[in-house]
Backbone and ligand atoms as CSV (ligand in chain L), in Angstrom:
chain,resi,resn,atom,element,x,y,z
A,1,MET,N,N,6.248,-13.913,1.780
A,1,MET,CA,C,4.976,-13.176,1.812
A,1,MET,C,C,4.974,-12.029,0.787
A,2,LYS,N,N,6.200,-11.476,0.508
A,2,LYS,CA,C,6.276,-10.379,-0.450
A,2,LYS,C,C,5.858,-10.852,-1.848
A,3,ILE,N,N,6.350,-12.047,-2.223
A,3,ILE,CA,C,6.025,-12.578,-3.558
A,3,ILE,C,C,4.533,-12.893,-3.639
A,4,ALA,N,N,4.003,-13.498,-2.580
A,4,ALA,CA,C,2.572,-13.846,-2.566
A,4,ALA,C,C,1.732,-12.573,-2.685
A,5,THR,N,N,2.150,-11.520,-1.991
A,5,THR,CA,C,1.410,-10.250,-2.062
A,5,THR,C,C,1.409,-9.724,-3.492
A,6,ARG,N,N,2.607,-9.748,-4.104
A,6,ARG,CA,C,2.719,-9.262,-5.491
A,6,ARG,C,C,1.826,-10.063,-6.425
A,7,LEU,N,N,1.856,-11.411,-6.250
A,7,LEU,CA,C,1.064,-12.287,-7.123
A,7,LEU,C,C,-0.429,-11.996,-6.977
A,8,ILE,N,N,-0.882,-11.905,-5.729
A,8,ILE,CA,C,-2.316,-11.674,-5.493
A,8,ILE,C,C,-2.714,-10.294,-6.015
A,9,GLN,N,N,-1.841,-9.311,-5.780
A,9,GLN,CA,C,-2.156,-7.962,-6.274
A,9,GLN,C,C,-2.233,-7.930,-7.795
A,10,SER,N,N,-1.303,-8.654,-8.438
A,10,SER,CA,C,-1.320,-8.676,-9.910
A,10,SER,C,C,-2.587,-9.356,-10.405
A,11,ALA,N,N,-2.962,-10.475,-9.757
A,11,ALA,CA,C,-4.182,-11.189,-10.169
A,11,ALA,C,C,-5.390,-10.264,-10.011
A,12,ILE,N,N,-5.430,-9.504,-8.903
A,12,ILE,CA,C,-6.557,-8.592,-8.680
A,12,ILE,C,C,-6.582,-7.504,-9.759
A,13,ARG,N,N,-5.384,-7.027,-10.157
A,13,ARG,CA,C,-5.349,-5.975,-11.195
A,13,ARG,C,C,-5.875,-6.504,-12.526
A,14,VAL,N,N,-5.440,-7.735,-12.879
A,14,VAL,CA,C,-5.897,-8.310,-14.150
A,14,VAL,C,C,-7.415,-8.517,-14.106
A,15,LEU,N,N,-7.893,-9.076,-12.981
A,15,LEU,CA,C,-9.338,-9.308,-12.843
A,15,LEU,C,C,-10.111,-7.993,-12.893
A,16,SER,N,N,-9.550,-6.952,-12.260
A,16,SER,CA,C,-10.230,-5.648,-12.245
A,16,SER,C,C,-10.434,-5.143,-13.662
A,17,LEU,N,N,-9.386,-5.323,-14.474
A,17,LEU,CA,C,-9.470,-4.869,-15.858
A,17,LEU,C,C,-10.603,-5.603,-16.592
A,18,PHE,N,N,-10.647,-6.936,-16.396
A,18,PHE,CA,C,-11.720,-7.733,-17.014
A,18,PHE,C,C,-13.091,-7.264,-16.521
A,19,MET,N,N,-13.191,-7.024,-15.193
A,19,MET,CA,C,-14.476,-6.612,-14.611
A,19,MET,C,C,-14.953,-5.314,-15.245
A,20,LEU,N,N,-14.001,-4.361,-15.376
A,20,LEU,CA,C,-14.377,-3.043,-15.902
A,20,LEU,C,C,-14.737,-3.128,-17.386
A,21,VAL,N,N,-13.920,-3.888,-18.152
A,21,VAL,CA,C,-14.207,-4.006,-19.590
A,21,VAL,C,C,-15.577,-4.660,-19.784
A,22,LEU,N,N,-15.799,-5.791,-19.067
A,22,LEU,CA,C,-17.094,-6.473,-19.198
A,22,LEU,C,C,-18.228,-5.545,-18.744
A,23,GLY,N,N,-18.023,-4.876,-17.595
A,23,GLY,CA,C,-19.051,-3.988,-17.050
A,23,GLY,C,C,-19.444,-2.908,-18.038
A,24,PHE,N,N,-18.448,-2.271,-18.677
A,24,PHE,CA,C,-18.781,-1.198,-19.620
A,24,PHE,C,C,-19.440,-1.748,-20.883
A,25,MET,N,N,-19.115,-3.001,-21.211
A,25,MET,CA,C,-19.833,-3.611,-22.343
A,25,MET,C,C,-21.304,-3.818,-21.973
A,26,PHE,N,N,-21.554,-4.287,-20.741
A,26,PHE,CA,C,-22.958,-4.462,-20.305
A,26,PHE,C,C,-23.672,-3.114,-20.321
A,27,TRP,N,N,-22.944,-2.103,-19.866
A,27,TRP,CA,C,-23.535,-0.762,-19.771
A,27,TRP,C,C,-24.005,-0.286,-21.153
A,28,SER,N,N,-23.219,-0.675,-22.179
A,28,SER,CA,C,-23.608,-0.235,-23.524
A,28,SER,C,C,-24.510,-1.277,-24.195
A,29,GLY,N,N,-25.003,-2.224,-23.393
A,29,GLY,CA,C,-25.986,-3.192,-23.889
A,29,GLY,C,C,-25.397,-4.361,-24.645
A,30,ARG,N,N,-24.064,-4.547,-24.571
A,30,ARG,CA,C,-23.430,-5.652,-25.306
A,30,ARG,C,C,-22.995,-6.783,-24.371
A,31,SER,N,N,-22.805,-7.969,-24.964
A,31,SER,CA,C,-22.228,-9.142,-24.283
A,31,SER,C,C,-22.934,-9.516,-22.979
A,32,LEU,N,N,-24.241,-9.323,-22.919
A,32,LEU,CA,C,-24.951,-9.606,-21.651
A,32,LEU,C,C,-24.901,-11.090,-21.279
A,33,GLU,N,N,-24.596,-11.947,-22.277
A,33,GLU,CA,C,-24.472,-13.376,-21.964
A,33,GLU,C,C,-23.251,-13.646,-21.072
A,34,MET,N,N,-22.377,-12.624,-20.967
A,34,MET,CA,C,-21.169,-12.773,-20.136
A,34,MET,C,C,-21.395,-12.342,-18.680
A,35,VAL,N,N,-22.624,-11.950,-18.345
A,35,VAL,CA,C,-22.886,-11.494,-16.964
A,35,VAL,C,C,-22.491,-12.564,-15.930
A,36,PRO,N,N,-22.850,-13.859,-16.147
A,36,PRO,CA,C,-22.447,-14.865,-15.150
A,36,PRO,C,C,-20.919,-14.964,-15.003
A,37,VAL,N,N,-20.184,-14.768,-16.118
A,37,VAL,CA,C,-18.706,-14.800,-16.061
A,37,VAL,C,C,-18.236,-13.617,-15.202
A,38,HIS,N,N,-18.828,-12.429,-15.471
A,38,HIS,CA,C,-18.494,-11.229,-14.707
A,38,HIS,C,C,-18.738,-11.480,-13.207
A,39,MET,N,N,-19.854,-12.148,-12.902
A,39,MET,CA,C,-20.187,-12.393,-11.491
A,39,MET,C,C,-19.181,-13.350,-10.845
A,40,ARG,N,N,-18.822,-14.426,-11.570
A,40,ARG,CA,C,-17.856,-15.395,-11.000
A,40,ARG,C,C,-16.489,-14.741,-10.822
A,41,LEU,N,N,-16.077,-13.929,-11.817
A,41,LEU,CA,C,-14.783,-13.232,-11.694
A,41,LEU,C,C,-14.813,-12.263,-10.514
A,42,GLY,N,N,-15.971,-11.617,-10.305
A,42,GLY,CA,C,-16.118,-10.688,-9.184
A,42,GLY,C,C,-15.984,-11.430,-7.858
A,43,GLU,N,N,-16.562,-12.637,-7.806
A,43,GLU,CA,C,-16.459,-13.420,-6.560
A,43,GLU,C,C,-15.007,-13.834,-6.309
A,44,ILE,N,N,-14.295,-14.172,-7.402
A,44,ILE,CA,C,-12.874,-14.540,-7.239
A,44,ILE,C,C,-12.091,-13.322,-6.756
A,45,LEU,N,N,-12.381,-12.158,-7.371
A,45,LEU,CA,C,-11.685,-10.923,-6.973
A,45,LEU,C,C,-11.891,-10.647,-5.474
A,46,VAL,N,N,-13.129,-10.802,-5.028
A,46,VAL,CA,C,-13.406,-10.543,-3.609
A,46,VAL,C,C,-12.696,-11.583,-2.729
A,47,SER,N,N,-12.651,-12.843,-3.185
A,47,SER,CA,C,-11.938,-13.874,-2.400
A,47,SER,C,C,-10.467,-13.494,-2.268
A,48,LEU,N,N,-9.887,-12.983,-3.363
A,48,LEU,CA,C,-8.476,-12.566,-3.310
A,48,LEU,C,C,-8.302,-11.365,-2.379
A,49,LEU,N,N,-9.297,-10.477,-2.383
A,49,LEU,CA,C,-9.243,-9.325,-1.464
A,49,LEU,C,C,-9.238,-9.830,-0.021
A,50,TRP,N,N,-10.056,-10.851,0.258
A,50,TRP,CA,C,-10.101,-11.406,1.625
A,50,TRP,C,C,-8.752,-12.035,1.996
A,51,ILE,N,N,-8.148,-12.753,1.045
A,51,ILE,CA,C,-6.841,-13.378,1.328
A,51,ILE,C,C,-5.805,-12.286,1.615
A,52,LEU,N,N,-5.840,-11.231,0.772
A,52,LEU,CA,C,-4.899,-10.116,0.950
A,52,LEU,C,C,-5.121,-9.454,2.314
A,53,ALA,N,N,-6.388,-9.308,2.679
A,53,ALA,CA,C,-6.707,-8.688,3.974
A,53,ALA,C,C,-6.165,-9.554,5.114
A,54,ALA,N,N,-6.325,-10.882,5.004
A,54,ALA,CA,C,-5.823,-11.784,6.054
A,54,ALA,C,C,-4.300,-11.676,6.132
A,55,MET,N,N,-3.654,-11.570,4.964
A,55,MET,CA,C,-2.195,-11.412,4.952
A,55,MET,C,C,-1.818,-10.073,5.587
A,56,GLY,N,N,-2.644,-9.053,5.331
A,56,GLY,CA,C,-2.400,-7.741,5.917
A,56,GLY,C,C,-2.451,-7.803,7.434
A,57,LEU,N,N,-3.414,-8.548,7.938
A,57,LEU,CA,C,-3.557,-8.699,9.387
A,57,LEU,C,C,-2.283,-9.319,9.974
A,58,ARG,N,N,-1.772,-10.347,9.293
A,58,ARG,CA,C,-0.546,-11.021,9.759
A,58,ARG,C,C,0.666,-10.105,9.675
A,59,ALA,N,N,0.660,-9.248,8.623
A,59,ALA,CA,C,1.821,-8.378,8.414
A,59,ALA,C,C,1.781,-7.144,9.313
A,60,GLY,N,N,0.667,-6.960,10.028
A,60,GLY,CA,C,0.590,-5.837,10.963
A,60,GLY,C,C,-0.036,-4.583,10.379
A,61,VAL,N,N,-0.754,-4.735,9.263
A,61,VAL,CA,C,-1.487,-3.579,8.716
A,61,VAL,C,C,-2.634,-3.268,9.693
A,62,LYS,N,N,-2.994,-1.984,9.785
A,62,LYS,CA,C,-4.035,-1.550,10.742
A,62,LYS,C,C,-5.257,-2.468,10.668
A,63,PRO,N,N,-5.673,-3.054,11.804
A,63,PRO,CA,C,-6.811,-3.980,11.788
A,63,PRO,C,C,-8.085,-3.341,11.254
A,64,GLY,N,N,-8.259,-2.038,11.500
A,64,GLY,CA,C,-9.467,-1.359,11.017
A,64,GLY,C,C,-9.582,-1.454,9.505
A,65,LEU,N,N,-8.445,-1.281,8.830
A,65,LEU,CA,C,-8.445,-1.313,7.365
A,65,LEU,C,C,-8.729,-2.735,6.853
A,66,VAL,N,N,-8.041,-3.739,7.422
A,66,VAL,CA,C,-8.216,-5.097,6.903
A,66,VAL,C,C,-9.604,-5.649,7.250
A,67,LEU,N,N,-10.087,-5.374,8.464
A,67,LEU,CA,C,-11.419,-5.874,8.828
A,67,LEU,C,C,-12.485,-5.147,8.004
A,68,GLY,N,N,-12.247,-3.858,7.771
A,68,GLY,CA,C,-13.158,-3.085,6.929
A,68,GLY,C,C,-13.201,-3.666,5.516
A,69,ALA,N,N,-12.033,-4.064,4.998
A,69,ALA,CA,C,-11.968,-4.632,3.641
A,69,ALA,C,C,-12.721,-5.963,3.580
A,70,MET,N,N,-12.612,-6.755,4.656
A,70,MET,CA,C,-13.322,-8.046,4.678
A,70,MET,C,C,-14.837,-7.820,4.628
A,71,LEU,N,N,-15.281,-6.874,5.433
A,71,LEU,CA,C,-16.717,-6.559,5.475
A,71,LEU,C,C,-17.152,-5.967,4.126
A,72,TYR,N,N,-16.309,-5.115,3.571
A,72,TYR,CA,C,-16.620,-4.459,2.296
A,72,TYR,C,C,-16.810,-5.515,1.195
A,73,GLY,N,N,-15.966,-6.564,1.250
A,73,GLY,CA,C,-16.071,-7.647,0.262
A,73,GLY,C,C,-17.453,-8.286,0.282
A,74,VAL,N,N,-17.999,-8.456,1.507
A,74,VAL,CA,C,-19.344,-9.049,1.634
A,74,VAL,C,C,-20.356,-8.127,0.951
A,75,ILE,N,N,-20.173,-6.814,1.156
A,75,ILE,CA,C,-21.111,-5.841,0.560
A,75,ILE,C,C,-21.033,-5.895,-0.967
A,76,VAL,N,N,-19.800,-5.991,-1.506
A,76,VAL,CA,C,-19.620,-6.026,-2.973
A,76,VAL,C,C,-20.401,-7.205,-3.564
A,77,VAL,N,N,-20.214,-8.388,-2.967
A,77,VAL,CA,C,-20.872,-9.594,-3.517
A,77,VAL,C,C,-22.384,-9.514,-3.302
A,78,ALA,N,N,-22.801,-9.134,-2.086
A,78,ALA,CA,C,-24.247,-9.079,-1.796
A,78,ALA,C,C,-24.940,-8.099,-2.733
A,79,PHE,N,N,-24.328,-6.933,-2.948
A,79,PHE,CA,C,-24.929,-5.915,-3.821
A,79,PHE,C,C,-24.971,-6.426,-5.268
A,80,GLY,N,N,-23.832,-7.024,-5.702
A,80,GLY,CA,C,-23.759,-7.524,-7.084
A,80,GLY,C,C,-24.812,-8.595,-7.354
A,81,LEU,N,N,-25.024,-9.479,-6.349
A,81,LEU,CA,C,-25.987,-10.569,-6.538
A,81,LEU,C,C,-27.427,-10.059,-6.583
A,82,ARG,N,N,-27.683,-8.941,-5.859
A,82,ARG,CA,C,-29.064,-8.451,-5.765
A,82,ARG,C,C,-29.368,-7.284,-6.696
A,83,MET,N,N,-28.338,-6.753,-7.354
A,83,MET,CA,C,-28.567,-5.502,-8.083
A,83,MET,C,C,-29.644,-5.604,-9.165
A,84,GLY,N,N,-29.811,-6.805,-9.720
A,84,GLY,CA,C,-30.822,-6.984,-10.765
A,84,GLY,C,C,-32.224,-6.688,-10.273
A,85,THR,N,N,-32.448,-6.871,-8.963
A,85,THR,CA,C,-33.806,-6.715,-8.418
A,85,THR,C,C,-34.026,-5.317,-7.827
A,86,LEU,N,N,-32.947,-4.502,-7.770
A,86,LEU,CA,C,-33.069,-3.209,-7.095
A,86,LEU,C,C,-33.512,-2.101,-8.051
A,87,LEU,N,N,-34.467,-1.310,-7.606
A,87,LEU,CA,C,-34.974,-0.158,-8.362
A,87,LEU,C,C,-35.132,-0.422,-9.859
A,88,PRO,N,N,-36.077,-1.252,-10.228
A,88,PRO,CA,C,-36.249,-1.485,-11.667
A,88,PRO,C,C,-36.704,-0.210,-12.386
A,89,GLY,N,N,-36.549,-0.198,-13.675
A,89,GLY,CA,C,-36.960,0.984,-14.447
A,89,GLY,C,C,-35.809,1.962,-14.610
A,90,ARG,N,N,-36.159,3.217,-14.809
A,90,ARG,CA,C,-35.120,4.222,-15.111
A,90,ARG,C,C,-34.190,4.466,-13.932
A,91,ALA,N,N,-34.740,4.335,-12.724
A,91,ALA,CA,C,-33.933,4.587,-11.524
A,91,ALA,C,C,-32.821,3.532,-11.372
A,92,HIS,N,N,-32.907,2.464,-12.161
A,92,HIS,CA,C,-31.886,1.413,-12.058
A,92,HIS,C,C,-30.495,1.941,-12.438
A,93,GLU,N,N,-30.469,3.029,-13.225
A,93,GLU,CA,C,-29.170,3.633,-13.588
A,93,GLU,C,C,-28.381,3.992,-12.333
A,94,ALA,N,N,-29.100,4.461,-11.291
A,94,ALA,CA,C,-28.440,4.836,-10.030
A,94,ALA,C,C,-27.791,3.605,-9.398
A,95,ILE,N,N,-28.470,2.461,-9.498
A,95,ILE,CA,C,-27.937,1.206,-8.935
A,95,ILE,C,C,-26.683,0.805,-9.711
A,96,ARG,N,N,-26.731,0.995,-11.029
A,96,ARG,CA,C,-25.570,0.633,-11.863
A,96,ARG,C,C,-24.356,1.483,-11.477
A,97,ILE,N,N,-24.595,2.793,-11.306
A,97,ILE,CA,C,-23.479,3.684,-10.942
A,97,ILE,C,C,-22.941,3.299,-9.559
A,98,LEU,N,N,-23.878,3.010,-8.644
A,98,LEU,CA,C,-23.481,2.632,-7.284
A,98,LEU,C,C,-22.655,1.340,-7.323
A,99,HIS,N,N,-23.105,0.371,-8.127
A,99,HIS,CA,C,-22.382,-0.899,-8.239
A,99,HIS,C,C,-20.964,-0.668,-8.781
A,100,PHE,N,N,-20.874,0.188,-9.782
A,100,PHE,CA,C,-19.570,0.521,-10.375
A,100,PHE,C,C,-18.656,1.143,-9.314
A,101,LEU,N,N,-19.199,2.105,-8.551
A,101,LEU,CA,C,-18.392,2.779,-7.526
A,101,LEU,C,C,-17.996,1.815,-6.404
A,102,ILE,N,N,-18.921,0.917,-6.024
A,102,ILE,CA,C,-18.609,-0.072,-4.974
A,102,ILE,C,C,-17.488,-0.987,-5.473
A,103,GLY,N,N,-17.568,-1.371,-6.762
A,103,GLY,CA,C,-16.511,-2.217,-7.354
A,103,GLY,C,C,-15.161,-1.505,-7.335
A,104,LEU,N,N,-15.184,-0.211,-7.716
A,104,LEU,CA,C,-13.931,0.572,-7.696
A,104,LEU,C,C,-13.368,0.638,-6.279
A,105,GLY,N,N,-14.251,0.722,-5.307
A,105,GLY,CA,C,-13.825,0.771,-3.906
A,105,GLY,C,C,-13.068,-0.492,-3.522
A,106,ALA,N,N,-13.563,-1.645,-3.993
A,106,ALA,CA,C,-12.900,-2.921,-3.665
A,106,ALA,C,C,-11.500,-2.955,-4.281
A,107,ILE,N,N,-11.405,-2.458,-5.521
A,107,ILE,CA,C,-10.104,-2.434,-6.207
A,107,ILE,C,C,-9.144,-1.514,-5.443
A,108,GLY,N,N,-9.654,-0.359,-5.031
A,108,GLY,CA,C,-8.844,0.599,-4.280
A,108,GLY,C,C,-8.378,0.025,-2.945
A,109,LEU,N,N,-9.266,-0.687,-2.264
A,109,LEU,CA,C,-8.898,-1.278,-0.969
A,109,LEU,C,C,-7.780,-2.307,-1.140
A,110,ALA,N,N,-7.883,-3.116,-2.208
A,110,ALA,CA,C,-6.847,-4.134,-2.459
A,110,ALA,C,C,-5.496,-3.453,-2.693
A,111,GLU,N,N,-5.519,-2.363,-3.469
A,111,GLU,CA,C,-4.278,-1.623,-3.735
A,111,GLU,C,C,-3.697,-1.091,-2.434
A,112,SER,N,N,-4.569,-0.498,-1.642
A,112,SER,CA,C,-4.136,0.140,-0.414
A,112,SER,C,C,-3.540,-0.890,0.568
A,113,ILE,N,N,-4.193,-2.045,0.697
A,113,ILE,CA,C,-3.670,-3.078,1.614
A,113,ILE,C,C,-2.354,-3.641,1.066
A,114,GLY,N,N,-2.322,-3.875,-0.255
A,114,GLY,CA,C,-1.103,-4.425,-0.874
A,114,GLY,C,C,0.105,-3.530,-0.634
A,115,VAL,N,N,-0.079,-2.223,-0.850
A,115,VAL,CA,C,1.020,-1.264,-0.638
A,115,VAL,C,C,1.471,-1.315,0.817
A,116,ARG,N,N,0.506,-1.355,1.740
A,116,ARG,CA,C,0.856,-1.342,3.169
A,116,ARG,C,C,1.569,-2.629,3.580
A,117,ILE,N,N,1.159,-3.759,3.029
A,117,ILE,CA,C,1.846,-5.024,3.380
A,117,ILE,C,C,3.297,-4.917,2.930
A,118,ARG,N,N,3.486,-4.465,1.681
A,118,ARG,CA,C,4.863,-4.419,1.165
A,118,ARG,C,C,5.713,-3.416,1.943
A,119,ARG,N,N,5.106,-2.294,2.328
A,119,ARG,CA,C,5.838,-1.309,3.135
A,119,ARG,C,C,6.236,-1.925,4.484
A,120,ARG,N,N,5.309,-2.655,5.088
A,120,ARG,CA,C,5.574,-3.292,6.391
A,120,ARG,C,C,6.700,-4.307,6.281
A,121,LEU,N,N,6.713,-5.042,5.161
A,121,LEU,CA,C,7.718,-6.100,5.012
A,121,LEU,C,C,9.112,-5.516,4.771
A,122,LEU,N,N,9.149,-4.267,4.297
A,122,LEU,CA,C,10.440,-3.621,4.050
A,122,LEU,C,C,11.079,-3.113,5.341
A,123,THR,N,N,10.203,-2.790,6.340
A,123,THR,CA,C,10.750,-2.187,7.579
A,123,THR,C,C,11.049,-3.258,8.625
L,1,HEM,C1,C,-15.390,-6.134,-7.944
L,1,HEM,C2,C,-15.417,-5.320,-8.917
L,1,HEM,C3,C,-16.563,-5.088,-9.872
L,1,HEM,C4,C,-16.576,-4.102,-10.803
L,1,HEM,C5,C,-15.492,-3.047,-11.047
L,1,HEM,C6,C,-17.836,-4.221,-11.531
L,1,HEM,C7,C,-18.212,-3.378,-12.558
L,1,HEM,C8,C,-19.406,-3.453,-13.243
L,1,HEM,C9,C,-19.856,-2.493,-14.216
L,1,HEM,C10,C,-19.071,-1.249,-14.682
L,1,HEM,C11,C,-21.071,-2.921,-14.638
L,1,HEM,C12,C,-21.937,-2.228,-15.707
L,1,HEM,C13,C,-22.825,-1.217,-15.104
L,1,HEM,C14,C,-23.859,-1.837,-14.254
L,1,HEM,O1,O,-24.749,-2.529,-14.786
L,1,HEM,O2,O,-23.755,-1.655,-13.019
L,1,HEM,C15,C,-21.412,-4.135,-13.940
L,1,HEM,C16,C,-22.568,-4.871,-14.098
L,1,HEM,C17,C,-22.934,-5.964,-13.339
L,1,HEM,N1,N,-22.187,-6.564,-12.354
L,1,HEM,FE1,FE,-20.380,-5.919,-11.705
L,1,HEM,N2,N,-18.557,-5.287,-11.024
L,1,HEM,C18,C,-17.837,-5.843,-10.006
L,1,HEM,C19,C,-18.207,-6.934,-9.222
L,1,HEM,C20,C,-19.379,-7.664,-9.367
L,1,HEM,C21,C,-19.770,-8.786,-8.519
L,1,HEM,C22,C,-18.952,-9.349,-7.349
L,1,HEM,C23,C,-20.989,-9.210,-8.976
L,1,HEM,C24,C,-21.860,-10.327,-8.477
L,1,HEM,C25,C,-21.475,-11.346,-7.757
L,1,HEM,C26,C,-21.360,-8.363,-10.096
L,1,HEM,C27,C,-22.529,-8.464,-10.824
L,1,HEM,C28,C,-22.914,-7.628,-11.832
L,1,HEM,C29,C,-24.205,-7.699,-12.502
L,1,HEM,C30,C,-25.324,-8.706,-12.225
L,1,HEM,C31,C,-24.217,-6.667,-13.440
L,1,HEM,C32,C,-25.412,-6.249,-14.311
L,1,HEM,C33,C,-25.282,-6.553,-15.725
L,1,HEM,C34,C,-26.533,-5.990,-16.396
L,1,HEM,O3,O,-26.531,-4.798,-16.731
L,1,HEM,O4,O,-27.497,-6.736,-16.502
L,1,HEM,N3,N,-20.353,-7.443,-10.305
L,1,HEM,N4,N,-20.375,-4.429,-13.075
């Protein structure tokens, strides 16, 4: 389980980097044709977060954290899929910032669960 945790965490880190690089390119108005790629990678990232959360549950990580992460994953995908339709016009900048922060939250949750699984496996 330790190796699987490391592998999933590494995959999430690599995907996070891609998500952020692509996201900031969109923000500056470039590479918008890559939005569907960004969305599919985001869905994969969330799927990996769910797998990590399930592993956390098995490893004895606090259920509140892992169940919260599972629910949070649904919010990340639902928000990402609908963000194009939310607050059109200038106010859309707020949606973009919110989406960015929600994405960072998912990355942070994966890190936090990964660390806790590995700590649990050591004791
Ligand atoms: C999980 C981590 C994620 C991170 C860190 C992330 C980050 C970003 C950033 C920085 C932007 C540019 C600013 C903005 O327009 O909001 C962006 C745009 C976008 N993201 Fe994400 N994202 C993530 C997940 C997702 C997911 C799961 C979806 C959908 C399934 C998604 C769909 C989109 C869309 C549609 C855009 C708008 C592109 C445009 O400006 O037209 N993202 N993302």
